[in-house]
N, C-alpha and C positions, 0 to 999 in steps of 0.2 A: 911636425915631419909630413913631409909631400911624400907623396907612393913611392916616385924613381928612388930616394931616400933610405927607405924601408923597405924596397927590393936589394938595393945593394948591402943589405945585411942580411939578407933571407940566404938561408944555408942551399936551397935549392938554385939560387942564382950566381951562387959564387963565382966567380973569373970571371964572368958577363962583364963586359968592357962598358963605358958612360953611355954610349950609341946605343950597346943593344938593351939597357936596361930603361935608356927611355923608347924603346919600341915598345916594352913592355907597358911600362906605364901608360903609354898613349893609345893603346885599346882599347877600344871605343865602351867595353864592360871594368877598365881596372875602375876599381874606386873604393872609396873607406867605408865600412860599418861598422857599427856598434852594439856590441849583445848585452845582456847585464848577466848578474851570476843567477847560474841556475838556466840559465837558458840555453836548449837545443841547436845547435846551427845545424847539422844534419842528424839524418837516422840509418844505423846500418840497415843496408837491402835497398836506400832509394837511389832512382837515377843520379849520378853525378853530372852533376854539371858544372860545378863550381872548384876552386884551386884556391886555399885561403895561405896569407899571409900574415904570423903575428906580430902588429904592431905593438899594442901591450896589452896586459892582462894574462890572461892563464886560461885553457881548453884542456882536458882531461879526453881520453881517447880510450874508450870503453868496447868491449868485445862483448856478443851476445849470445852466450852462452845456456844450451839447458840445464837443468838444475835436477839430476840423480833424484833426489830429495823434496825437492819442491812443485807445485803444480806450476809456478811462473817461472821464465828465465831466469838468469842472472848477469849482471851487464859486471866483467870485471876490468880493472883498469889495468890498460898494457898501458898507458907512458901518457907523462903530462909536455903540452908544447908550451913555450915560454917565448920572451922577443926575439922575434927572428925564423923562430920553426916555422916550418908550412905543412898542413895537412888539407884532405882531399886530395890528394893525389892519383884519386879513383877518378879524376874527370880527365884526363892523360893519358887512363890506360882501359884499353879494352879488358870486359864486356863496358864500363861505364859506370858500375855501383859500387856505392861505398861499405868501404869490408866491417867497419868499425863506426860508430857515433862519437860526434864531438860536443861538449858539453861544457861550459862555461862556468869556468869557476871562483873565478872574480869578473866582475865588468870589462869586456875585451873589446879591444877594436883591433882590424883586420883589414888587411887589403883584399877586396875580391876580384878574383878574376874566373871569365869565362873559358875554359874547359878546353872548348871547340875554336876560339879566337887562340886562344892560344898557341892548340897543337896548329892551325894556318899558317903562324908567324912559324913556327919551328922547322913547319915543310917550307914552308918561304926561302928562312937563312939558314941552312941545315948548320954551319957554323956555333949559330945559338943553340939549335936543338942536342947538336951533340955533347957541347956543354951541360946542359939541361937534363940530358937527361945520363949524364955520369954523374950529376950528383940527386939523381932521380932513382938512382940505382940505388946508391949509397944510403941514401934515404928507405926506401921500402926495408933493403936489409936490416939494417938497424931497427925497424918495427917489427919486422919477422921475428927476430931474435927476441926482442920485449914481448913479444906472443908467446914462443915459445919459456920461454921463461914463467909467465905468469902463471901458464896450461901447467907448468914443472913445478910450481908449489901450490896449485888446486889439487893437483895428484899425490903430491906431499903429504897435504893436509889431511887429504880425504883419508890416503892409507894410515895415516895414522890414527884418526878416527874410527876407522874400522876395527884395526888392531885391537883398539883400548877396550872395543864394545864387549 
């Protein structure tokens, strides 16, 4: 499957016409990359350079939270990205640091796009930029709700453990 075909199926690029998808696919940095199960694509807090679109495989997005009862921080599963999903959106949003870690749970193929290059195109063609940022706001909102659910579950479990002690 070509890059343009992958982008056509991507949640971030829904609503773009073929000409716009071709512009993104032809960015110098747009390429496919393969990761093995267990590989970390990026870590929380690291400078965000790349946006990723999942071609095949599966990626877990995990948040790094301090644990009150352990000396180490705990990784909490927030979301699982599947085919057509986008992650690494921090490459498009200041201050450009990843807010979660992305870990492959299966052998995974992605389209990788440099965030600065994509932003250059979005600035150049405001129509494309408007459509992409509408989709991006939906993705960010959805992930925020996932984080809220994850935290609520953690605190509920923690409260239940505390009350049973």
